[in-house]
VOGU-3710 file (C-alpha; in Angstrom, 3 decimals, decimal comma):
1> xxxxxxxxxx> 18,653/1,134/-22,874  16,607/4,204/-21,923  13,240/2,448/-22,297  14,490/-0,527/-20,234  15,596/1,720/-17,348  12,401/3,798/-17,452  10,319/0,578/-17,375  12,399/-0,680/-14,425  11,963/2,545/-12,425  8,215/2,667/-13,224
11> xxxxxxxxxx> 7,867/-0,954/-12,036  9,763/-0,203/-8,790  7,632/2,921/-8,276  4,376/0,976/-8,724  5,518/-1,713/-6,257  6,545/0,953/-3,705  3,267/2,879/-4,045  1,118/-0,274/-3,784  3,032/-1,462/-0,680  2,535/1,934/0,979
21> xxxxxxxxxx> -1,147/1,921/-0,029  -1,741/-1,508/1,550  0,118/-0,355/4,697  -2,155/2,712/4,971  -5,298/0,592/4,385  -4,143/-1,893/7,053  -3,468/0,950/9,520  -6,971/2,379/8,865  -8,778/-0,982/9,089  -7,122/-2,225/12,313
31> xxxxxxxxxx> -8,584/0,477/14,655  -11,978/0,201/12,908  -12,069/-3,561/13,567  -11,083/-3,044/17,227  -13,776/-0,382/17,699  -16,485/-2,538/16,076  -15,552/-5,439/18,380  -15,663/-3,176/21,446  -19,093/-1,790/20,510  -20,547/-5,284/20,014
//
């Protein structure tokens, strides 16, 4: 029971962290792409 719940919470935590990470990467890459297009 304990190991099952810990595994579940770890899985949810990994999914949450990865989703936030991709959101941050997307937020960083969008302005960079716009700036590169403006310069060219």
